[in-house]
Each structure stands twice: as C-alpha cells, then as structure tokens.
N, C-alpha and C positions, 0 to 999 in steps of 0.2 A: 505494500499499502505506500511506505512511503516512496520507492522508487517510484510510483506513479505521480506523486505530488511534486517530486522533484522534475520528472522529465515534463510536466505540464508548468510549473514555473520556471525552468528554461524557455520551452517553445515561448511563453509569454514575452519575458524578459527579452529574447532576441527579435522577438516581433514588435518589442515596441519602439514608435514614429520618435520623428523629433521632437512631438510636444513633450517628449518625456526626458529629453535629453538633458535639462539642467538638474544639478544634483536635489534632491529632496527624500524626504522620511515617508513611511508609511506606517501607519499603528495597527496593529493586531491585538484585539482585545484578547486578556485571558480570563477563563471561568477558574476560580482555585487554582491557579497555577496550569491550567491545562487549555492548550493549542487546540481549538475546532477547526479540522479541515476547511469548513464551508467558511467560517470568517475569513482563514487563511487566502481562500480563493478569491472571494468579495474586494478583500486588500490590493491584492492582487493585481486583478481586474484593473479594480478604480484607479489604483496609483501607477498604473501605465496607459491611462485611457482608454481602455478596451470593455466591450459587452462582457458581463458578466458570463464565469465559466466556472462550473463544479469540476473541482479537479480531485475531490473523493470525499469519502464521509468518515466517522469516527473522528478522533483526538486522543493526541497524545502529552502527558506530563512532562514539562519541561524540568521538575524539581529533581527528580533522580538520574540516575548515569546516564541512561536510553536516550534522555530527553539532553542530556548537556552534550552526548554524541551525535544526535541530530542535530543541534544549531553549530558545533563545530564544523560538521560535515557541509551543512549550508553555507556555513562563513567561507570555507575552503574553498568549494566550489566556484565560488565567483570572484574572486583574489579582492583584489582592490576596487571590484564594481558594488561589491556590499559589505556593509560594518552593520553587527546584530546588538542590540542591546535589549536588556530585560528588565522593565518597571515591575511595580508590585500587581500591576493590573493590566500589562501590554508589552507585547512583543514589539521592539521597533524596528525597522529596516533600514538604513541611512541608504541610499540608492545613488550611486552617480552611473547614467544609462552609457556614458561615452566610455565607460572601461568596463562595462558585463562582456560577454559573450557576445559576438555579431556576427557570426557565420556556424554553420554548421561543424567545421573542424573544432573551433572555441569552446561551442555545446559538447560536443562530445567529451573534450579535458576536462571542461566543468563536470559531466556527470561521473567519469573516471575519476576524480579530485571525490566527488562526495562519497561514491561507494566506499573509494579504500580506507577517509576519513571515520565513515560511519560503522564500517567492522574493520577495526584496527586489529583484531586477534589473527580474525580470517587472511587478512593482508599479510601479514607477516608471515602466514604459514605458506601464502602463495608466492610470496618474493623470496621466502629461503629456499625456493626450487628453481629460482632463474639463477643464471651465472655459467661461470667455467668449471666443470665439476671434473679434478683430476684425480690420478691413479692412486693408489696409495704410495707407492714409491717411482719416483721419476729420475733418469737417467739423463742427466742434461746433455751429456754427449749422443744421445739419439734424439732424432727427430720425434717430436710429439704430435699425432695423428689428430687433428680435434673434427669430429662430427657436428654437424648443424643441422638442426628439422626443419620440419616447412611449415606452411601457413597452417595455422589452427590444428599445430600437432605439439608433439610435447618429447623430454627426452627419453621417455619407452619406447618410443618406436626406434630409436636411435642403439639400443642396446645389444640386439641381435647381431648387427652387422658392427657394432664394437667387439663384441665376444669372440666372433670371427677372424676379426684383424689380430685380437691378442694372442688367438692358439697361433698365429703367424709368426707369432715373438716382436710386434708391432705393440709401440704404449701408447693408449688410447683417453681421451678426454672429450667429455661431453657439454656440448654449449646448447643451453636452453634459456630461452626469453618469451615474452609475453607473445602468445601465436597471432596476434592481430591488430597490434599498434603500429604505428609508423614505420620502416625500414630502416629511417633513420638512427630514432631511438633504440632500435634493434643493435646497432652500428655502435653507437656508442657505448652502450653495454658492454660488446662484444671488445672494444679497442680499451676499456676500461680493465677488464680482468685479464687482457693480453698483456697489457703492462704491468699487472702485480705479479703475471708470473715471471715477466724479464727480468723483475727486480728480485724475484727469491732465486731464479735461475737466470742468470746472466748469459746471453749469447746462445740459448737455447734455441732450434730452430723449429718451426713450424709447418706442417702440413692440412691443409684447411678442403674439407670436402663435406659439401652441401650438398642436400636434398632439393630439390623443388626451389622455395622461396630462400630455405636457407644459403643455396648458391650466389644467391644475390646480397645477401647480408657479409657473406664471405667477401666476394668480390668487390662489393664497395667498400669495404674495410682495403682491401688492396690496393683497390685505385684511391683510395681517400686521402685526402691532405695528413692525417694523423698515421698513415701506416709508419712502422716501427722498420721494415727492412727484414723481417724474418721468417718471412713465406718461401717455401721452396715450392711447394705446389699446389695448387687451388685445381680441384676435381669439382665441376658442377654434374652433377648426376639431375637428370630432368628439370633442369632451370630455366625459366622463361625469359631467358635475357631480353626479347622483345616482348614480354606480355603472354597474357593469358587472358580468355576470355572466361574460362572458367569462375575465377576469382569472383565473379558476379554472383557464384552460388555460394558464398563468404556464409550467410546467415545459417544455411543447413549444415554447412561445415560445422559452425561454431555450434548450432543444435543438438549435431550429433557427439561433439566434444564435450559440451556439458553434460550430456546424458550417460557416456560410456564413463566421467570422470564421478560424478553422483551417484553412481552403482559400484563404482570400485574402491574411493577414495576417500574413507572417514572423515577424515577433514573439509571435504569439498562445501562451499561456502555459493547461494545466489550471487554473493556480490563479484565473484571469478569472472561470470560473464560479462560484466562489465570492465572490470580492472585487469582484465588480459587485453582488450582492444575491442575498439567498437566498427571495424572495416576499416581503419585507416591501413593495414597491412595489405588487406584484399585490393583497394584504391588504387594503390603504387605498383599493385600488379598488372593492373589494368592497361593493355596495351596504347602506348602514347601517354601515358601517366608523365607527371612533370617530372616524377622522380628517375622512371626509366629515360625520358627524356634528355635527364642530367647527367646521368651514370654514362648512357651511352654515349653521350657526345664526347668524352674523355678517352685518354690512352690505354692501352693494356700497359700493365705494371713490368717494365724491365726487370730481368732476374728472375722472373716468376714463370714457372713451366705449366702453363693454362692446359686443363682437359676439359672438353663438352663430352656427356655421354648422353644417347637421346635414344629415345623409347620408339618404334616402328610400330606397336601394338595396341590397340585400342583398349581400354578396359571393357569397353560394350562388346567387342566380339568374345572377350573373355567369357564374360558373364552370361549372352549367346548361346556360348559353347555348350556352357554347363549348361543351362538352361537346355537345351539341344536333347543332351545327354541323358536327362530328367527324364523326359519324356519315355525314352527306350523303355523304361522301367513300368511304364505303365498298365501293360498287357499283362494279364495272367499267366504266369510261366506254363500252364496248358497251352495254350492258345498260340505261341508264341512259332509253332511249326506249321500252324495254318498259312494256308497259301494267301497273301496280303497282308497279313500281319508280317511275314517274315520279310516281304519286300519294302513295308515301310520301315520297319525299325533297322536295315540296311542303309535304305536311305537318308533315314536318320543319323544312324551311326558315322556315314561319309559325309554329311553337312557339318555336325560337331567337331569330326578332325580337320573340314576346310574352314571355319569359323575359327579354332584353334590355333592355326597354321596362317592366318591371312595377316597380309603386313599394310600398313597406312601410312601417314603423314604425322603421325602423331602419334604421342602416347595415351590418349585419351585429353587430359587437360593439358597438354605442351606441344606443340609441332616442331617437327625436327628442324624447322626452319625457325621458329624461336630459341628453339636450343644453341644455335649457333650464334658465332659473334665474331662479328669483324674482327681481325688480326688473330684467330686462333686457328692453327691448321690443324691442331689433336681433337679431329672429332669422329668419334665412334658411335657410330647407331646402331642397336641390338633389336633383337625382335622380344620386345616385352612393354609392357604397359607401365605405368606412373608408379604403382606403388612396388612390382614386383621386380622393377629396377633395382630400387633399394631394400627391400626387403624378400627373404625368401621363404621359403616354405619345408616341410618335412622330404619333399621329393628333390628339390633344388637349391641353389644358395642364389644370392639375388643376382641378376644379371650382369650388374656392374661391377659384380665381386672382383672377378680374374680380370678385368680392365684397371682396377685401382691396385690390387697387389702388384698388376706390371709394372704401374707409374710409379709405384712408391719402391720399385726394385726387388719386390721379392720372387723370386722365382718357381715356379713349380717344383722342383728339385728339391728347396728349401720349405717348404708346405709340410 
C-alpha cells in the first residue's frame, strides 16, 4: 500500500506544472499521530494544483519506528526538493518543485531511494550480495577470471561455469550487481571492486568473461576512462554490442526473477524488485540507446584480447523441438504399430530433429550481427541458444566453454 502511495505522489509531483514551481508548504492534518492516506491525497493534489486523486486507503502512525522509516524514505526519495517536519497536529511538506524529480529516470531514482530507505534490513541483505566475490585463496602470479552475469540475473547462474573453470586449474571470481540498474552504475561498481583488488594484490592480471549484458559491463570498463590496464582477455558471450529488442521484455524477466527468488530465498523482500533497478539497464541494451551509441563510438582498448562468441540457434527452436518430441508420447503404446500412427510418430521425430539442428541468425535474444563488434576479428559462432551458450546441462557443457578454455590458454591435454 505504501508503495502505491509513493508511486502516486511521484507521478503527481512530476506532473506539477509551472504554477507550483515556487517553493511552498503543504500541510496534512494528523489524527492522534496518524496520517490518513485520503488527507495526504487531497493535500498533494491541492498543493500542486491538480484535481483530487485518491492515492490509497487506510492510515499509518507516525509515532512508531515504521512511521519514522516511512518519513525518512519519503524525504530521501525527493532529495533537496522536499523537506518534512511534523507538528502535533500536522505533517508539513516543504516543497521546491524545481528540485523535485522532473523526468521518468529521476522518478525511478526516487522510488529506488524510497524502497531502500524504508526497508533498511532488506536493503542491507541485498547489497551484501553485490560486488566482486573472490576465491578463498588467490595466487597473484596467476590471472583471475572474473565472470559477470547478464540482465535480471544474479551470481547463481555463474557458478556452474565457474566450477568447470576451477576444475581446469583457473582461479575464478564472480561479479554480481543490481540486475536492472543503469549500466554506468554497474561499471562504477566493477571499477570500485577491481581497484580494491589491486590494492590487495598489486599487479594481478584479470580476464573478464561476460554473458549477455555482462559483456557490455566488462567492455565499458575496459574501454572507459577508469580502466586500470589490468585486463588480458575480454570474452563476450552472447553480448548485444549493437543492442537487442528482447530488452523490451524486461518486465517479464524481472517478474520471473522476483518469483524465483521469493520461492528459494528466505531473505527476499518486495523492495528488491525496486532497488534492483526499474528498467534502466534494459533501456541501455535497446538498439541505438544513448549508452550503446556512446560506447560504440569509442575505440577498442589496445593490449586487450577481445573475443566475441555468438549463438546461431534460437531458444524458440529448442522449445519447439522439445514440444514436438513430447507429442510422440501421446499415442498409447498399443497403437504405435498401427498404420498411420507409426508414420505420424516417424514424421514428428524427423521434425523434432530438424528443429533441434536448425540454425538462424541469432541465439534468440541476441543476433549474430549484434554480437559482432567493429575492430574485433576473433568472432566465433556456435549452434547454441542464449542460455546454452553459457549454461550447460547434464548432457553437455556450455557451448562457449571450449572456446573460453582455448582463449585462456587451457589446452585439451591439460583438462
């Protein structure tokens, strides 16, 4: 309910026109220390000269710690544009509309600040899961392989690949970040942790391996102003260097991730859906985004070995193949030698094989063309979809795995 209030207030404040531009106060009556949502709605609409709009129902006591957290979160969400004071009978908003959120992106930042401040314990748990997670023991004379996940994912999807690399004698670290915030924020977090790594292990060399959007984060670090000259290999697996329209499905990906975490993680909190990002990262991945235009306008980093691994098998073909195979089992066993049923099953099996082996110009979300990058000659295309490029199964390792081993100098004889 409180999230709905803040969403409504943010929309109202953002929609405020020039008439409310001058600093002013809005007083909301309190009833025995309680704030009624109806009073807040009426005062907010009146304060910014808009027709009445009911934001919610119910009330919250401002005398307890929950009320204090709510006020602190509301204050934090609007920065210098809002100051809050409480008297015996009123909640007073000191508004400076010129400093309030004035764009969609600023409003998203306000909502993230509110959710983070209103749920400090949940935010602390979530934040503890971001950063560079190092192996127990590091040999500074050996390269450190850093794995980076993609949009709306977390470090758990990196572990199978990491374990396989460790079994080949490589030392592996995992970089995890808020899955849907602006990529520039992710890059700053990576810069911070790599800087700390070099303070502890001066001179250590790094190999960056990024899946999907993770490759863009790694590349933005390597080609950015804060690059420390520490990377030998940059391996991009299914990375949309020219963007992907699939980023428009971000809301579905976010919902899937939220559902998955809510079922398996006892610390999960609703606020994580907000503080993890509100589509900023997905917007950066869209073709011709401001982020990609800026990144692609720059040169490749001299001294870094670039590799781009692309998939040429759509995930939809995989699903269709498995669905077709499933139809084969519909016929009762006693009828499988009947004329017609036998031919039908044979035809379905052939169709399933054809779908499984079909190649295309993309891995589903990312086209082969988008995975390519000007100035990078080491481009490898394999028949795999976006997930199987990086995540294997019981029958086979990730499709990109042999290529990664080769580029990192791990020979077949050493496996």
